FIKOLZA-1660 file (N, C-alpha, C; in steps of 0.1 Angstrom, whole numbers, plus 5000, padded with zeros to 4 digits):
% residues 182
   i   px   py   pz ch aa at
   1 5041 5111 5128  A  M  N
   1 5048 5107 5118  A  M CA
   1 5056 5094 5119  A  M  C
   2 5056 5084 5110  A  I  N
   2 5061 5072 5113  A  I CA
   2 5073 5072 5104  A  I  C
   3 5085 5072 5109  A  Y  N
   3 5098 5070 5102  A  Y CA
   3 5105 5057 5101  A  Y  C
   4 5110 5057 5089  A  G  N
   4 5119 5047 5084  A  G CA
   4 5133 5050 5082  A  G  C
   5 5141 5044 5076  A  K  N
   5 5152 5049 5073  A  K CA
   5 5155 5059 5060  A  K  C
   6 5146 5057 5049  A  R  N
   6 5145 5065 5038  A  R CA
   6 5132 5071 5037  A  R  C
   7 5123 5065 5043  A  V  N
   7 5107 5069 5039  A  V CA
   7 5101 5073 5053  A  V  C
   8 5090 5082 5051  A  R  N
   8 5082 5082 5064  A  R CA
   8 5067 5082 5059  A  R  C
   9 5059 5081 5069  A  L  N
   9 5045 5078 5066  A  L CA
   9 5038 5089 5072  A  L  C
  10 5029 5099 5068  A  R  N
  10 5024 5109 5075  A  R CA
  10 5008 5110 5069  A  R  C
  11 5000 5118 5077  A  G  N
  11 4987 5119 5071  A  G CA
  11 4985 5127 5058  A  G  C
  12 4977 5121 5050  A  V  N
  12 4976 5128 5038  A  V CA
  12 4969 5142 5037  A  V  C
  13 4975 5152 5032  A  E  N
  13 4968 5165 5032  A  E CA
  13 4964 5169 5017  A  E  C
  14 4955 5181 5017  A  K  N
  14 4949 5186 5008  A  K CA
  14 4959 5189 4994  A  K  C
  15 4971 5193 4999  A  A  N
  15 4982 5194 4988  A  A CA
  15 4987 5183 4983  A  A  C
  16 4982 5172 4987  A  D  N
  16 4989 5160 4980  A  D CA
  16 4978 5158 4967  A  D  C
  17 4966 5161 4967  A  V  N
  17 4955 5155 4958  A  V CA
  17 4962 5158 4944  A  V  C
  18 4966 5168 4940  A  P  N
  18 4975 5170 4927  A  P CA
  18 4982 5160 4921  A  P  C
  19 4991 5152 4930  A  K  N
  19 5000 5143 4927  A  K CA
  19 4993 5128 4927  A  K  C
  20 4984 5129 4936  A  F  N
  20 4974 5117 4934  A  F CA
  20 4967 5114 4921  A  F  C
  21 4962 5126 4917  A  Y  N
  21 4953 5128 4907  A  Y CA
  21 4962 5123 4895  A  Y  C
  22 4975 5127 4893  A  E  N
  22 4986 5126 4883  A  E CA
  22 4986 5111 4884  A  E  C
  23 4990 5104 4895  A  W  N
  23 4992 5090 4896  A  W CA
  23 4978 5080 4892  A  W  C
  24 4970 5084 4896  A  I  N
  24 4958 5074 4894  A  I CA
  24 4951 5077 4880  A  I  C
  25 4956 5085 4871  A  N  N
  25 4953 5084 4859  A  N CA
  25 4964 5081 4849  A  N  C
  26 4974 5076 4854  A  D  N
  26 4986 5069 4848  A  D CA
  26 4985 5053 4847  A  D  C
  27 4984 5050 4834  A  P  N
  27 4983 5035 4835  A  P CA
  27 4992 5024 4839  A  P  C
  28 5004 5031 4838  A  D  N
  28 5012 5024 4844  A  D CA
  28 5013 5021 4860  A  D  C
  29 5009 5033 4866  A  V  N
  29 5006 5031 4881  A  V CA
  29 4995 5023 4883  A  V  C
  30 4984 5024 4875  A  T  N
  30 4971 5018 4878  A  T CA
  30 4970 5005 4874  A  T  C
  31 4981 5000 4867  A  D  N
  31 4979 4986 4862  A  D CA
  31 4978 4974 4872  A  D  C
  32 4984 4978 4886  A  G  N
  32 4983 4968 4897  A  G CA
  32 4972 4973 4907  A  G  C
  33 4963 4982 4904  A  L  N
  33 4955 4986 4913  A  L CA
  33 4941 4983 4908  A  L  C
  34 4932 4983 4916  A  A  N
  34 4916 4982 4911  A  A CA
  34 4910 4995 4908  A  A  C
  35 4917 5000 4900  A  V  N
  35 4911 5011 4893  A  V CA
  35 4908 5008 4878  A  V  C
  36 4898 5013 4873  A  Y  N
  36 4895 5009 4858  A  Y CA
  36 4893 5022 4849  A  Y  C
  37 4888 5030 4855  A  L  N
  37 4883 5046 4848  A  L CA
  37 4892 5057 4853  A  L  C
  38 4892 5065 4843  A  P  N
  38 4902 5078 4848  A  P CA
  38 4893 5085 4858  A  P  C
  39 4902 5094 4865  A  F  N
  39 4894 5101 4878  A  F CA
  39 4896 5115 4873  A  F  C
  40 4888 5123 4877  A  S  N
  40 4888 5139 4877  A  S CA
  40 4895 5143 4889  A  S  C
  41 4898 5154 4888  A  M  N
  41 4903 5162 4902  A  M CA
  41 4892 5163 4912  A  M  C
  42 4879 5163 4907  A  Q  N
  42 4869 5166 4918  A  Q CA
  42 4868 5152 4922  A  Q  C
  43 4868 5139 4916  A  D  N
  43 4868 5127 4920  A  D CA
  43 4879 5125 4932  A  D  C
  44 4891 5130 4930  A  E  N
  44 4902 5130 4939  A  E CA
  44 4898 5141 4953  A  E  C
  45 4893 5151 4950  A  E  N
  45 4889 5158 4962  A  E CA
  45 4880 5153 4969  A  E  C
  46 4868 5147 4965  A  K  N
  46 4858 5140 4972  A  K CA
  46 4864 5128 4977  A  K  C
  47 4874 5121 4974  A  W  N
  47 4881 5110 4981  A  W CA
  47 4886 5116 4994  A  W  C
  48 4894 5128 4991  A  L  N
  48 4902 5133 5004  A  L CA
  48 4887 5137 5014  A  L  C
  49 4879 5144 5010  A  E  N
  49 4867 5146 5019  A  E CA
  49 4860 5131 5027  A  E  C
  50 4862 5123 5017  A  S  N
  50 4855 5111 5024  A  S CA
  50 4865 5103 5034  A  S  C
  51 4879 5104 5033  A  I  N
  51 4886 5098 5041  A  I CA
  51 4885 5105 5056  A  I  C
  52 4882 5117 5058  A  G  N
  52 4878 5123 5070  A  G CA
  52 4868 5115 5079  A  G  C
  53 4858 5106 5072  A  S  N
  53 4851 5099 5080  A  S CA
  53 4856 5087 5087  A  S  C
  54 4867 5081 5080  A  R  N
  54 4870 5068 5082  A  R CA
  54 4876 5067 5099  A  R  C
  55 4877 5058 5104  A  E  N
  55 4882 5056 5116  A  E CA
  55 4899 5060 5115  A  E  C
  56 4905 5064 5125  A  Q  N
  56 4919 5066 5124  A  Q CA
  56 4926 5057 5116  A  Q  C
  57 4928 5046 5120  A  A  N
  57 4933 5034 5117  A  A CA
  57 4934 5030 5103  A  A  C
  58 4922 5035 5097  A  E  N
  58 4920 5031 5082  A  E CA
  58 4923 5043 5073  A  E  C
  59 4927 5054 5080  A  K  N
  59 4931 5067 5068  A  K CA
  59 4943 5063 5062  A  K  C
  60 4943 5069 5048  A  P  N
  60 4955 5064 5041  A  P CA
  60 4965 5072 5046  A  P  C
  61 4978 5069 5046  A  L  N
  61 4991 5074 5048  A  L CA
  61 4998 5081 5036  A  L  C
  62 5002 5092 5036  A  A  N
  62 5013 5097 5023  A  A CA
  62 5026 5090 5027  A  A  C
  63 5031 5087 5014  A  I  N
  63 5044 5080 5015  A  I CA
  63 5054 5091 5009  A  I  C
  64 5065 5096 5018  A  E  N
  64 5074 5105 5013  A  E CA
  64 5089 5099 5014  A  E  C
  65 5096 5102 5005  A  M  N
  65 5111 5099 5006  A  M CA
  65 5120 5110 5009  A  M  C
  66 5131 5106 5018  A  R  N
  66 5138 5116 5022  A  R CA
  66 5148 5122 5009  A  R  C
  67 5148 5136 5006  A  E  N
  67 5155 5141 4995  A  E CA
  67 5159 5153 4998  A  E  C
  68 5174 5151 5000  A  G  N
  68 5185 5164 5006  A  G CA
  68 5178 5164 5021  A  G  C
  69 5176 5177 5023  A  R  N
  69 5170 5180 5038  A  R CA
  69 5156 5179 5038  A  R  C
  70 5149 5176 5031  A  G  N
  70 5135 5177 5030  A  G CA
  70 5127 5164 5026  A  G  C
  71 5116 5165 5022  A  W  N
  71 5107 5151 5018  A  W CA
  71 5101 5152 5004  A  W  C
  72 5100 5144 4996  A  R  N
  72 5093 5142 4985  A  R CA
  72 5083 5130 4988  A  R  C
  73 5069 5135 4983  A  L  N
  73 5057 5125 4982  A  L CA
  73 5059 5116 4970  A  L  C
  74 5058 5104 4971  A  I  N
  74 5061 5093 4962  A  I CA
  74 5050 5082 4961  A  I  C
  75 5039 5084 4972  A  G  N
  75 5027 5075 4971  A  G CA
  75 5020 5074 4984  A  G  C
  76 5011 5065 4984  A  N  N
  76 5002 5065 4998  A  N CA
  76 5000 5049 5002  A  N  C
  77 4997 5045 5012  A  C  N
  77 4992 5032 5017  A  C CA
  77 4982 5034 5027  A  C  C
  78 4977 5022 5032  A  S  N
  78 4966 5022 5039  A  S CA
  78 4963 5006 5044  A  S  C
  79 4957 5005 5056  A  F  N
  79 4951 4992 5060  A  F CA
  79 4935 4997 5058  A  F  C
  80 4928 4987 5055  A  F  N
  80 4913 4989 5054  A  F CA
  80 4908 4974 5056  A  F  C
  81 4892 4977 5057  A  H  N
  81 4887 4965 5062  A  H CA
  81 4893 4959 5072  A  H  C
  82 4896 4965 5085  A  I  N
  82 4901 4960 5096  A  I CA
  82 4889 4954 5104  A  I  C
  83 4892 4941 5108  A  E  N
  83 4884 4933 5115  A  E CA
  83 4891 4934 5131  A  E  C
  84 4883 4941 5140  A  W  N
  84 4889 4941 5153  A  W CA
  84 4890 4927 5159  A  W  C
  85 4878 4923 5159  A  T  N
  85 4878 4910 5168  A  T CA
  85 4889 4898 5164  A  T  C
  86 4890 4899 5150  A  N  N
  86 4901 4889 5145  A  N CA
  86 4917 4895 5143  A  N  C
  87 4916 4910 5147  A  R  N
  87 4929 4915 5145  A  R CA
  87 4936 4914 5132  A  R  C
  88 4928 4915 5122  A  A  N
  88 4930 4914 5108  A  A CA
  88 4927 4926 5098  A  A  C
  89 4937 4929 5090  A  A  N
  89 4933 4940 5079  A  A CA
  89 4939 4938 5067  A  A  C
  90 4933 4943 5056  A  E  N
  90 4940 4943 5041  A  E CA
  90 4949 4954 5041  A  E  C
  91 4958 4955 5033  A  F  N
  91 4969 4963 5033  A  F CA
  91 4968 4969 5015  A  F  C
  92 4968 4981 5014  A  G  N
  92 4970 4983 4998  A  G CA
  92 4982 4995 4998  A  G  C
  93 4989 4995 4985  A  I  N
  93 5000 5005 4985  A  I CA
  93 4998 5011 4972  A  I  C
  94 5001 5023 4969  A  M  N
  94 5006 5030 4955  A  M CA
  94 5017 5036 4955  A  M  C
  95 5027 5034 4948  A  I  N
  95 5039 5041 4947  A  I CA
  95 5038 5045 4933  A  I  C
  96 5032 5059 4933  A  G  N
  96 5030 5066 4920  A  G CA
  96 5042 5071 4915  A  G  C
  97 5054 5074 4918  A  D  N
  97 5066 5082 4916  A  D CA
  97 5071 5070 4909  A  D  C
  98 5071 5071 4893  A  K  N
  98 5078 5059 4887  A  K CA
  98 5093 5059 4887  A  K  C
  99 5099 5072 4889  A  S  N
  99 5112 5076 4891  A  S CA
  99 5120 5068 4900  A  S  C
 100 5113 5062 4910  A  I  N
 100 5121 5056 4921  A  I CA
 100 5115 5040 4924  A  I  C
 101 5110 5036 4913  A  W  N
 101 5107 5021 4912  A  W CA
 101 5117 5014 4912  A  W  C
 102 5118 5001 4918  A  N  N
 102 5126 4992 4918  A  N CA
 102 5141 4996 4925  A  N  C
 103 5138 5005 4936  A  K  N
 103 5148 5010 4943  A  K CA
 103 5147 5006 4959  A  K  C
 104 5137 4999 4962  A  G  N
 104 5134 4994 4975  A  G CA
 104 5128 5001 4983  A  G  C
 105 5118 5013 4978  A  Y  N
 105 5113 5023 4986  A  Y CA
 105 5098 5014 4989  A  Y  C
 106 5093 5007 4980  A  G  N
 106 5081 5000 4983  A  G CA
 106 5082 4989 4993  A  G  C
 107 5096 4982 4993  A  T  N
 107 5095 4971 5005  A  T CA
 107 5098 4979 5017  A  T  C
 108 5104 4990 5019  A  E  N
 108 5109 4998 5030  A  E CA
 108 5095 5001 5035  A  E  C
 109 5086 5007 5025  A  T  N
 109 5075 5013 5032  A  T CA
 109 5065 5001 5037  A  T  C
 110 5064 4990 5028  A  V  N
 110 5055 4977 5037  A  V CA
 110 5061 4975 5049  A  V  C
 111 5072 4974 5049  A  E  N
 111 5081 4968 5064  A  E CA
 111 5075 4978 5073  A  E  C
 112 5076 4991 5071  A  L  N
 112 5073 5003 5080  A  L CA
 112 5060 5001 5084  A  L  C
 113 5049 4999 5075  A  I  N
 113 5033 4999 5076  A  I CA
 113 5033 4986 5086  A  I  C
 114 5040 4974 5083  A  L  N
 114 5035 4963 5090  A  L CA
 114 5041 4965 5105  A  L  C
 115 5052 4971 5107  A  Q  N
 115 5057 4976 5120  A  Q CA
 115 5045 4984 5127  A  Q  C
 116 5040 4992 5123  A  H  N
 116 5029 4999 5126  A  H CA
 116 5016 4992 5130  A  H  C
 117 5014 4983 5119  A  G  N
 117 5001 4973 5123  A  G CA
 117 5003 4965 5134  A  G  C
 118 5015 4958 5135  A  F  N
 118 5017 4950 5148  A  F CA
 118 5019 4957 5159  A  F  C
 119 5029 4966 5160  A  D  N
 119 5032 4973 5170  A  D CA
 119 5023 4982 5177  A  D  C
 120 5017 4991 5167  A  T  N
 120 5010 5002 5174  A  T CA
 120 4993 4996 5174  A  T  C
 121 4989 4990 5162  A  L  N
 121 4974 4986 5159  A  L CA
 121 4970 4973 5167  A  L  C
 122 4981 4966 5170  A  N  N
 122 4982 4952 5176  A  N CA
 122 4974 4944 5168  A  N  C
 123 4975 4944 5154  A  L  N
 123 4970 4936 5146  A  L CA
 123 4977 4920 5147  A  L  C
 124 4971 4908 5142  A  N  N
 124 4977 4897 5142  A  N CA
 124 4980 4890 5126  A  N  C
 125 4970 4898 5117  A  R  N
 125 4973 4894 5104  A  R CA
 125 4970 4906 5096  A  R  C
 126 4979 4905 5085  A  V  N
 126 4978 4917 5075  A  V CA
 126 4979 4907 5063  A  V  C
 127 4968 4910 5054  A  F  N
 127 4968 4903 5040  A  F CA
 127 4964 4914 5028  A  F  C
 128 4970 4910 5018  A  L  N
 128 4968 4918 5007  A  L CA
 128 4963 4909 4995  A  L  C
 129 4960 4916 4983  A  R  N
 129 4958 4911 4969  A  R CA
 129 4968 4916 4959  A  R  C
 130 4972 4907 4951  A  V  N
 130 4981 4912 4939  A  V CA
 130 4976 4904 4929  A  V  C
 131 4979 4913 4918  A  Y  N
 131 4977 4907 4904  A  Y CA
 131 4988 4898 4898  A  Y  C
 132 4986 4887 4892  A  S  N
 132 4995 4880 4885  A  S CA
 132 5003 4886 4877  A  S  C
 133 4999 4898 4872  A  S  N
 133 5003 4907 4863  A  S CA
 133 5013 4916 4868  A  S  C
 134 5017 4915 4880  A  N  N
 134 5025 4926 4889  A  N CA
 134 5033 4918 4897  A  N  C
 135 5045 4910 4891  A  P  N
 135 5053 4904 4897  A  P CA
 135 5064 4912 4905  A  P  C
 136 5067 4926 4902  A  R  N
 136 5075 4934 4909  A  R CA
 136 5069 4937 4922  A  R  C
 137 5056 4938 4924  A  A  N
 137 5048 4939 4937  A  A CA
 137 5051 4927 4945  A  A  C
 138 5048 4916 4937  A  R  N
 138 5048 4904 4944  A  R CA
 138 5060 4902 4955  A  R  C
 139 5072 4904 4946  A  R  N
 139 5085 4904 4949  A  R CA
 139 5087 4913 4962  A  R  C
 140 5084 4925 4961  A  A  N
 140 5084 4935 4971  A  A CA
 140 5077 4928 4986  A  A  C
 141 5064 4925 4983  A  Y  N
 141 5058 4918 4993  A  Y CA
 141 5066 4907 4999  A  Y  C
 142 5071 4897 4992  A  E  N
 142 5077 4886 4997  A  E CA
 142 5090 4892 5005  A  E  C
 143 5097 4899 5000  A  K  N
 143 5109 4907 5008  A  K CA
 143 5106 4912 5022  A  K  C
 144 5092 4918 5023  A  A  N
 144 5088 4925 5035  A  A CA
 144 5084 4913 5044  A  A  C
 145 5082 4900 5040  A  G  N
 145 5077 4889 5049  A  G CA
 145 5064 4882 5045  A  G  C
 146 5054 4888 5034  A  F  N
 146 5043 4881 5029  A  F CA
 146 5047 4868 5027  A  F  C
 147 5037 4859 5028  A  V  N
 147 5036 4845 5024  A  V CA
 147 5024 4843 5015  A  V  C
 148 5026 4838 5001  A  F  N
 148 5017 4834 4992  A  F CA
 148 5005 4824 5000  A  F  C
 149 4991 4829 4998  A  E  N
 149 4984 4819 5004  A  E CA
 149 4974 4810 4996  A  E  C
 150 4971 4819 4982  A  G  N
 150 4963 4811 4972  A  G CA
 150 4960 4821 4961  A  G  C
 151 4954 4814 4951  A  T  N
 151 4949 4823 4940  A  T CA
 151 4936 4823 4934  A  T  C
 152 4929 4832 4932  A  M  N
 152 4916 4835 4927  A  M CA
 152 4917 4834 4911  A  M  C
 153 4915 4825 4903  A  R  N
 153 4919 4824 4890  A  R CA
 153 4909 4833 4880  A  R  C
 154 4918 4841 4871  A  E  N
 154 4910 4850 4863  A  E CA
 154 4902 4858 4870  A  E  C
 155 4904 4863 4881  A  A  N
 155 4893 4869 4889  A  A CA
 155 4892 4887 4886  A  A  C
 156 4901 4892 4878  A  V  N
 156 4903 4907 4877  A  V CA
 156 4903 4905 4861  A  V  C
 157 4895 4915 4855  A  Y  N
 157 4897 4919 4841  A  Y CA
 157 4902 4933 4839  A  Y  C
 158 4915 4932 4832  A  K  N
 158 4921 4947 4830  A  K CA
 158 4925 4947 4816  A  K  C
 159 4924 4959 4810  A  R  N
 159 4931 4960 4797  A  R CA
 159 4928 4946 4787  A  R  C
 160 4919 4945 4788  A  G  N
 160 4913 4934 4776  A  G CA
 160 4915 4921 4780  A  G  C
 161 4920 4917 4792  A  K  N
 161 4923 4903 4794  A  K CA
 161 4921 4901 4808  A  K  C
 162 4919 4887 4813  A  Y  N
 162 4919 4884 4828  A  Y CA
 162 4931 4880 4833  A  Y  C
 163 4930 4884 4846  A  A  N
 163 4945 4880 4853  A  A CA
 163 4941 4871 4868  A  A  C
 164 4950 4864 4871  A  D  N
 164 4949 4858 4883  A  D CA
 164 4953 4869 4896  A  D  C
 165 4943 4866 4906  A  V  N
 165 4947 4874 4922  A  V CA
 165 4951 4864 4929  A  V  C
 166 4963 4869 4934  A  H  N
 166 4971 4861 4945  A  H CA
 166 4968 4868 4958  A  H  C
 167 4964 4859 4968  A  F  N
 167 4965 4865 4981  A  F CA
 167 4976 4862 4989  A  F  C
 168 4983 4872 4996  A  M  N
 168 4994 4868 5005  A  M CA
 168 4992 4874 5017  A  M  C
 169 4997 4869 5028  A  S  N
 169 4994 4878 5042  A  S CA
 169 5009 4873 5049  A  S  C
 170 5010 4879 5061  A  V  N
 170 5020 4880 5071  A  V CA
 170 5013 4879 5086  A  V  C
 171 5018 4870 5092  A  L  N
 171 5013 4869 5108  A  L CA
 171 5021 4876 5118  A  L  C
 172 5014 4878 5126  A  R  N
 172 5023 4887 5139  A  R CA
 172 5034 4875 5141  A  R  C
 173 5033 4864 5145  A  S  N
 173 5043 4856 5148  A  S CA
 173 5056 4852 5139  A  S  C
 174 5051 4855 5125  A  E  N
 174 5063 4854 5116  A  E CA
 174 5067 4868 5115  A  E  C
 175 5063 4880 5118  A  W  N
 175 5068 4891 5119  A  W CA
 175 5076 4892 5129  A  W  C
 176 5075 4887 5141  A  D  N
 176 5082 4888 5153  A  D CA
 176 5094 4879 5152  A  D  C
 177 5093 4869 5145  A  A  N
 177 5104 4859 5142  A  A CA
 177 5113 4865 5134  A  A  C
 178 5109 4872 5124  A  R  N
 178 5119 4877 5115  A  R CA
 178 5126 4891 5120  A  R  C
 179 5121 4896 5129  A  R  N
 179 5126 4908 5135  A  R CA
 179 5137 4901 5143  A  R  C
 180 5136 4892 5151  A  E  N
 180 5144 4884 5162  A  E CA
 180 5157 4880 5155  A  E  C
 181 5154 4873 5139  A  S  N
 181 5167 4870 5135  A  S CA
 181 5175 4881 5128  A  S  C
 182 5169 4893 5129  A  R  N
 182 5178 4905 5120  A  R CA
 182 5189 4907 5131  A  R  C
% end
Protein backbone atom coordinates (compact mmCIF):
# COMPACT_ATOMS: atom_id res chain seq x y z
CA UNK A 1 0.00 0.00 0.00
CA UNK A 2 1.02 3.58 -0.58
CA UNK A 3 0.23 5.78 2.40
CA UNK A 4 -0.33 9.52 2.59
CA UNK A 5 -1.48 11.59 5.56
CA UNK A 6 -5.22 11.05 5.06
CA UNK A 7 -5.38 8.65 2.10
CA UNK A 8 -3.86 5.42 0.97
CA UNK A 9 -3.65 3.71 -2.42
CA UNK A 10 -4.09 -0.03 -2.75
CA UNK A 11 -4.84 -2.58 -5.41
CA UNK A 12 -8.42 -2.74 -6.69
CA UNK A 13 -10.44 -5.66 -5.30
CA UNK A 14 -13.62 -7.37 -6.50
CA UNK A 15 -15.45 -5.93 -3.49
CA UNK A 16 -14.81 -2.42 -4.91
CA UNK A 17 -16.86 -3.07 -8.06
CA UNK A 18 -20.30 -2.15 -6.63
CA UNK A 19 -19.03 1.29 -5.55
CA UNK A 20 -17.29 1.85 -8.90
CA UNK A 21 -20.54 0.85 -10.63
CA UNK A 22 -22.45 3.40 -8.55
CA UNK A 23 -19.95 6.18 -9.29
CA UNK A 24 -19.47 5.47 -13.00
CA UNK A 25 -23.22 5.87 -13.45
CA UNK A 26 -23.46 9.16 -11.54
CA UNK A 27 -23.61 12.09 -14.02
CA UNK A 28 -21.92 14.44 -11.53
CA UNK A 29 -18.95 12.08 -11.17
CA UNK A 30 -18.60 11.27 -14.87
CA UNK A 31 -18.96 14.87 -16.03
CA UNK A 32 -15.17 15.21 -16.03
CA UNK A 33 -14.45 11.70 -17.34
CA UNK A 34 -14.34 10.23 -20.84
CA UNK A 35 -17.50 8.26 -20.10
CA UNK A 36 -20.54 8.79 -22.29
CA UNK A 37 -22.93 5.91 -21.68
CA UNK A 38 -24.23 4.07 -18.61
CA UNK A 39 -22.28 1.02 -17.46
CA UNK A 40 -23.87 -2.21 -16.28
CA UNK A 41 -22.57 -4.21 -13.34
CA UNK A 42 -21.40 -6.75 -15.91
CA UNK A 43 -19.39 -3.99 -17.68
CA UNK A 44 -17.66 -3.14 -14.40
CA UNK A 45 -16.93 -6.81 -13.69
CA UNK A 46 -15.41 -7.19 -17.18
CA UNK A 47 -13.32 -4.09 -16.54
CA UNK A 48 -12.01 -5.67 -13.34
CA UNK A 49 -11.12 -8.86 -15.22
CA UNK A 50 -9.36 -6.87 -17.96
CA UNK A 51 -7.09 -4.99 -15.56
CA UNK A 52 -5.52 -8.29 -14.53
CA UNK A 53 -3.73 -8.45 -17.88
CA UNK A 54 -2.24 -4.94 -17.61
CA UNK A 55 1.34 -4.49 -16.53
CA UNK A 56 1.62 -3.82 -12.81
CA UNK A 57 2.49 -0.12 -13.18
CA UNK A 58 -0.72 0.52 -15.17
CA UNK A 59 -3.14 -1.26 -12.87
CA UNK A 60 -5.63 1.10 -11.21
CA UNK A 61 -5.29 1.82 -7.53
CA UNK A 62 -8.20 2.19 -5.14
CA UNK A 63 -8.18 5.42 -3.14
CA UNK A 64 -9.22 5.14 0.49
CA UNK A 65 -9.50 7.82 3.14
CA UNK A 66 -8.83 7.26 6.80
CA UNK A 67 -12.12 6.97 8.69
CA UNK A 68 -11.86 6.38 12.42
CA UNK A 69 -9.70 3.29 12.83
CA UNK A 70 -10.45 2.04 9.33
CA UNK A 71 -10.51 3.08 5.70
CA UNK A 72 -13.31 4.13 3.32
CA UNK A 73 -13.18 3.75 -0.47
CA UNK A 74 -13.53 7.13 -2.21
CA UNK A 75 -12.26 6.57 -5.76
CA UNK A 76 -9.52 5.21 -7.98
CA UNK A 77 -6.58 6.44 -10.01
CA UNK A 78 -3.95 5.10 -12.37
CA UNK A 79 -1.12 5.75 -14.75
CA UNK A 80 -1.74 4.55 -18.29
CA UNK A 81 -0.12 4.73 -21.72
CA UNK A 82 3.26 4.52 -20.03
CA UNK A 83 6.11 5.17 -22.44
CA UNK A 84 9.13 3.58 -20.78
CA UNK A 85 11.62 4.91 -23.34
CA UNK A 86 10.47 8.48 -22.68
CA UNK A 87 9.69 7.79 -19.00
CA UNK A 88 6.28 9.44 -19.44
CA UNK A 89 2.76 8.45 -18.43
CA UNK A 90 -0.75 9.77 -18.56
CA UNK A 91 -2.64 10.01 -15.29
CA UNK A 92 -6.33 9.69 -14.47
CA UNK A 93 -8.35 9.92 -11.29
CA UNK A 94 -11.95 9.51 -10.21
CA UNK A 95 -13.08 10.72 -6.80
CA UNK A 96 -16.48 9.10 -6.75
CA UNK A 97 -17.54 9.86 -3.19
CA UNK A 98 -19.12 13.29 -3.61
CA UNK A 99 -19.44 13.79 0.17
CA UNK A 100 -15.69 14.47 0.35
CA UNK A 101 -15.33 16.71 -2.71
CA UNK A 102 -13.57 20.05 -2.11
CA UNK A 103 -11.83 18.81 1.03
CA UNK A 104 -8.35 18.27 -0.42
CA UNK A 105 -8.50 14.49 -0.84
CA UNK A 106 -8.06 14.74 -4.61
CA UNK A 107 -5.00 16.97 -4.28
CA UNK A 108 -3.45 14.69 -1.67
CA UNK A 109 -4.09 11.67 -3.86
CA UNK A 110 -2.51 13.36 -6.89
CA UNK A 111 0.57 14.28 -4.84
CA UNK A 112 0.82 10.71 -3.53
CA UNK A 113 0.57 9.12 -6.98
CA UNK A 114 3.12 11.60 -8.36
CA UNK A 115 5.53 10.63 -5.59
CA UNK A 116 4.99 7.00 -6.58
CA UNK A 117 5.46 7.81 -10.27
CA UNK A 118 8.69 9.73 -9.82
CA UNK A 119 10.27 7.85 -6.91
CA UNK A 120 9.16 4.27 -7.63
CA UNK A 121 8.46 4.09 -11.37
CA UNK A 122 11.27 6.53 -12.27
CA UNK A 123 9.03 8.60 -14.55
CA UNK A 124 10.24 11.94 -15.86
CA UNK A 125 6.91 13.39 -17.05
CA UNK A 126 3.33 12.83 -15.95
CA UNK A 127 0.54 14.43 -17.97
CA UNK A 128 -3.22 14.53 -17.96
CA UNK A 129 -6.21 15.91 -19.79
CA UNK A 130 -8.84 17.96 -18.01
CA UNK A 131 -12.04 19.38 -19.48
CA UNK A 132 -12.55 23.14 -19.40
CA UNK A 133 -15.91 22.38 -17.78
CA UNK A 134 -14.08 20.99 -14.71
CA UNK A 135 -12.29 23.94 -13.06
CA UNK A 136 -12.34 22.19 -9.65
CA UNK A 137 -10.13 19.41 -11.01
CA UNK A 138 -7.80 21.86 -12.72
CA UNK A 139 -7.28 23.71 -9.42
CA UNK A 140 -6.48 20.41 -7.66
CA UNK A 141 -3.93 19.54 -10.35
CA UNK A 142 -2.31 22.98 -10.12
CA UNK A 143 -2.05 22.65 -6.32
CA UNK A 144 -0.27 19.33 -6.86
CA UNK A 145 2.26 20.96 -9.22
CA UNK A 146 0.80 20.40 -12.69
CA UNK A 147 1.47 23.12 -15.27
CA UNK A 148 -0.88 24.08 -18.08
CA UNK A 149 0.57 23.09 -21.49
CA UNK A 150 -2.13 23.82 -24.02
CA UNK A 151 -5.69 23.41 -25.21
CA UNK A 152 -7.44 21.28 -27.77
CA UNK A 153 -10.38 23.50 -28.64
CA UNK A 154 -13.87 21.97 -28.54
CA UNK A 155 -12.30 18.51 -28.46
CA UNK A 156 -14.93 16.78 -26.35
CA UNK A 157 -18.70 16.61 -26.73
CA UNK A 158 -20.65 15.97 -23.54
CA UNK A 159 -24.22 16.70 -22.57
CA UNK A 160 -25.09 18.48 -25.77
CA UNK A 161 -22.16 20.86 -26.01
CA UNK A 162 -18.48 20.98 -26.88
CA UNK A 163 -15.77 21.71 -24.33
CA UNK A 164 -12.07 22.39 -24.60
CA UNK A 165 -9.58 19.83 -23.33
CA UNK A 166 -6.59 21.21 -21.44
CA UNK A 167 -3.28 19.38 -21.25
CA UNK A 168 -1.27 19.68 -18.05
CA UNK A 169 1.95 18.05 -16.94
CA UNK A 170 4.54 17.95 -14.21
CA UNK A 171 8.20 17.09 -14.75
CA UNK A 172 10.42 15.25 -12.34
CA UNK A 173 12.69 18.34 -12.03
CA UNK A 174 9.66 20.46 -11.07
CA UNK A 175 8.53 17.83 -8.58
CA UNK A 176 12.01 17.62 -7.02
CA UNK A 177 12.31 21.43 -6.77
CA UNK A 178 8.88 21.65 -5.18
CA UNK A 179 9.74 18.94 -2.66
CA UNK A 180 13.03 20.67 -1.74
CA UNK A 181 11.28 24.00 -1.15
CA UNK A 182 8.96 22.47 1.49
